[in-house]
C-alpha positions as CSV (number, residue, x, y, z in Angstrom):
1,M,-0.5,-0.1,-0.1
2,A,2.9,2.4,0.8
3,D,4.1,2.2,-2.8
4,A,0.6,3.3,-4.4
5,P,0.4,7.3,-4.9
6,V,-2.0,9.2,-2.0
7,I,-4.3,11.6,-3.8
8,D,-6.0,14.6,-1.5
9,P,-9.2,14.0,-1.2
10,D,-9.9,17.7,-1.7
11,R,-8.1,18.7,-4.7
12,S,-8.7,15.1,-6.4
13,P,-6.5,14.5,-9.0
14,D,-4.8,17.3,-8.3
15,P,-2.2,17.5,-6.1
16,T,-0.9,14.1,-6.2
17,I,1.9,12.5,-3.4
18,E,3.2,9.6,-4.2
19,P,6.5,7.9,-3.0
20,F,9.6,9.4,-4.8
21,G,12.7,6.7,-3.8
22,D,12.7,5.2,-0.3
23,A,13.8,8.7,1.1
24,A,11.8,11.5,-0.5
25,I,8.0,12.1,-1.9
26,L,6.9,13.7,-5.2
27,V,4.2,16.4,-4.7
28,T,2.6,16.6,-8.2
29,V,0.5,20.2,-9.3
30,A,-0.9,19.5,-12.2
31,A,0.3,17.0,-15.2
32,T,1.8,20.1,-17.3
33,G,3.5,22.9,-15.7
34,D,3.2,26.6,-16.3
35,D,3.3,30.3,-14.5
36,E,0.6,29.4,-12.2
37,T,1.9,26.0,-11.4
38,A,5.2,27.3,-10.9
39,A,3.6,29.6,-8.1
40,Q,1.5,26.7,-6.6
41,A,4.9,24.4,-6.2
42,Q,6.8,27.3,-4.6
43,A,4.3,27.9,-2.0
44,I,4.2,24.2,-1.0
45,A,8.0,24.4,-0.8
46,A,7.9,27.2,1.4
47,A,5.5,25.9,3.6
48,V,7.6,22.6,3.8
49,Q,10.2,24.8,4.3
50,A,8.5,27.0,7.3
51,M,7.7,23.3,9.0
52,R,11.0,21.8,8.8
53,A,12.1,23.4,12.5
54,E,9.5,21.3,14.1
55,R,9.5,18.8,11.8
56,T,12.6,16.7,12.2
57,G,13.5,14.7,9.2
58,I,12.6,16.9,6.4
59,G,14.8,17.7,4.1
60,R,15.2,20.8,2.0
61,P,11.8,21.0,-0.5
62,V,13.1,21.3,-4.2
63,P,10.1,22.8,-6.1
64,A,10.1,22.1,-10.3
65,L,7.7,23.6,-12.8
66,A,4.5,21.6,-11.7
67,S,6.0,19.8,-8.3
68,V,8.2,19.3,-5.4
69,L,10.8,17.3,-4.0
70,V,10.4,16.8,-0.5
71,P,13.1,14.8,1.1
72,F,12.9,13.0,4.2
73,D,15.2,10.5,6.5
74,P,13.7,7.3,6.5
75,L,15.4,6.5,9.8
76,A,13.8,9.4,11.6
77,L,10.7,9.9,9.7
78,A,8.1,7.0,8.6
79,L,6.5,7.5,5.2
80,E,2.9,7.9,6.6
81,D,4.6,11.1,8.3
82,A,6.4,12.8,5.4
83,I,3.0,12.2,3.2
84,E,1.4,13.9,6.4
85,V,3.7,17.0,6.5
86,A,3.2,17.2,2.8
87,R,-1.0,17.3,3.2
88,M,-0.3,19.9,5.6
89,A,1.8,21.7,3.2
90,I,-0.3,21.7,0.8
91,G,-3.3,22.7,2.7
92,S,-1.2,25.6,3.9
93,A,-0.3,27.1,1.0
94,E,-4.0,27.2,-0.1
95,S,-5.6,28.6,2.9
96,P,-7.0,32.7,2.5
97,A,-3.9,33.6,5.0
98,N,-1.4,32.3,2.6
99,E,-3.5,34.0,-0.7
100,S,-2.4,37.9,-0.7
101,P,1.6,39.1,-1.4
102,D,3.9,39.9,0.6
103,P,4.0,43.3,1.7
104,G,5.9,45.7,-0.6
105,E,7.6,44.9,-4.3
106,P,9.9,42.5,-5.1
107,T,13.7,43.4,-5.3
108,D,14.7,43.0,-8.8
109,I,17.6,41.0,-9.9
110,E,19.2,43.4,-12.7
111,I,21.1,41.4,-15.4
112,P,22.8,43.8,-17.9
113,V,22.5,42.2,-21.5
114,R,24.5,43.0,-24.5
115,Y,22.1,42.4,-27.2
116,G,22.5,41.3,-30.9
117,G,26.2,40.6,-32.7
118,E,28.6,37.7,-31.2
119,D,26.8,38.2,-27.8
120,G,23.4,37.3,-29.8
121,P,23.4,35.6,-32.9
122,D,19.7,34.5,-33.1
123,L,18.9,38.0,-32.2
124,E,18.2,39.1,-36.4
125,A,16.5,35.8,-37.1
126,V,14.1,35.7,-33.8
127,A,12.8,39.4,-34.9
128,E,12.1,37.9,-38.4
129,L,10.2,35.2,-37.0
130,H,8.4,37.1,-35.5
131,G,8.0,40.1,-38.3
132,L,10.1,42.7,-35.8
133,R,13.3,44.4,-35.6
134,A,15.7,43.4,-33.5
135,A,15.3,46.9,-31.6
136,D,11.9,45.9,-31.3
137,V,12.7,42.6,-29.7
138,V,15.0,43.9,-27.4
139,E,13.0,46.3,-26.1
140,L,9.8,43.7,-25.3
141,H,12.4,41.2,-23.8
142,A,13.8,44.0,-21.6
143,S,10.8,45.7,-20.7
144,A,9.5,42.8,-19.1
145,R,9.4,41.3,-15.3
146,Y,11.0,38.0,-15.2
147,R,9.9,35.2,-12.4
148,V,12.3,32.3,-11.8
149,L,9.6,29.5,-11.9
150,F,12.6,26.9,-11.3
151,L,16.1,26.2,-11.4
152,G,17.5,22.8,-13.6
153,F,19.5,21.8,-16.3
154,A,22.3,23.0,-14.9
155,P,23.7,24.3,-11.9
156,G,22.2,27.9,-11.4
157,F,19.9,27.9,-14.6
158,G,16.7,29.5,-13.9
159,Y,13.6,29.2,-16.0
160,L,12.3,32.2,-16.3
161,G,8.5,32.7,-17.4
162,G,6.8,36.3,-18.2
163,L,8.0,36.6,-21.6
164,P,6.1,38.6,-23.8
165,E,3.7,36.2,-26.0
166,S,4.7,38.6,-29.5
167,L,8.2,36.5,-28.3
168,A,7.5,33.0,-28.0
169,T,9.8,31.2,-29.9
170,P,10.8,27.7,-30.8
171,R,14.6,26.1,-29.7
172,R,17.0,25.6,-32.5
173,A,16.4,23.0,-35.1
174,S,20.2,22.1,-34.1
175,P,21.6,22.6,-30.4
176,R,24.9,24.2,-30.6
177,E,27.8,22.5,-29.4
178,R,29.1,25.2,-27.4
179,V,27.1,27.9,-26.0
180,P,29.2,30.5,-24.0
181,A,28.3,31.5,-20.4
182,G,26.3,34.3,-19.1
183,S,24.3,33.8,-23.0
184,V,20.8,35.1,-22.8
185,A,18.3,33.0,-24.6
186,I,14.5,32.4,-25.1
187,A,12.6,29.3,-26.1
188,G,8.9,28.9,-25.8
189,R,7.5,31.0,-23.4
190,Q,10.4,31.6,-21.3
191,T,13.7,33.0,-21.5
192,G,17.1,32.0,-19.0
193,V,21.0,33.1,-18.9
194,Y,23.3,30.0,-19.4
195,P,25.4,30.0,-16.5
196,L,28.1,28.0,-17.9
197,A,29.6,26.8,-21.3
198,M,27.7,24.1,-22.4
199,P,25.9,22.7,-25.4
200,G,22.3,23.9,-25.7
201,G,19.5,24.6,-28.1
202,W,17.7,28.3,-27.2
203,Q,17.8,31.1,-29.5
204,L,21.0,33.6,-28.0
205,I,19.7,36.8,-28.3
206,G,22.4,38.9,-25.6
207,R,24.8,38.0,-23.4
208,T,25.8,39.3,-19.9
209,D,28.7,39.3,-17.2
210,V,27.3,38.4,-14.3
211,V,27.6,35.1,-12.9
212,L,25.1,33.1,-12.6
213,F,26.6,30.4,-10.5
214,D,29.3,30.8,-8.6
215,P,30.3,27.3,-6.0
216,D,32.5,29.6,-3.5
217,R,29.2,32.1,-3.0
218,D,26.8,32.0,-0.4
219,P,24.0,30.6,-1.6
220,P,26.0,29.7,-5.3
221,A,23.0,30.5,-7.6
222,L,22.0,33.8,-7.9
223,F,18.4,33.1,-8.9
224,R,16.2,31.3,-6.7
225,P,12.8,29.8,-7.1
226,G,10.0,33.0,-7.1
227,A,12.9,35.6,-7.5
228,S,11.8,38.7,-9.6
229,V,14.4,39.4,-12.7
230,R,14.9,42.2,-15.4
231,F,17.0,42.7,-18.2
232,V,18.7,45.5,-18.8
233,P,20.3,46.7,-22.2
234,T,24.1,48.0,-22.5
235,G,26.3,48.8,-25.0
236,D,25.7,48.7,-28.7
237,R,23.4,46.5,-30.5
């Protein structure tokens, strides 16, 4: 029975709670993810985090686009108790007391970007695809406020939601073998910054000198789920 998914009766079939190996549980908000499900996952993760001080054996939760991984120590906490923590976190995240935003505007993480040219080799192609000028793409991209939906793919890589719909762009048909660190890119309805030099298939429209991931920094990743990000054009383009 312990191996079967546990479904919250008040929100059937979503979210679901199920074992994830023998030392974690997975809370799935929805079958597919978007900005809204990411916000729900972050709220549940925050509720779990708040409970850790009073719940021995619960590890740091990891939110994703439509789910939350909740590690736990099976030597200190039974699976049923870990599931109960998840149920309580879901209830806390959905309660009216948690529906209002935190007071004050969020502090934006500002990322200076050199758009186009060698730093953004796909900018012109993206502009042509949408019937825009390159300058229009830069203006649209830099005018939006983005929210870090979750971290993944590479250390410090944040998937940022909030890209204007007019810039929604498919990934490249053929990924590059090496994308320079700091490359600012778009794919689908998301944008992001490559923290390290690596292969990648997103459309490159600019580049920043900001260090996204530094293992000697605390915390190592500049972005965190839920953070607000703005891109600031700088230099010639």
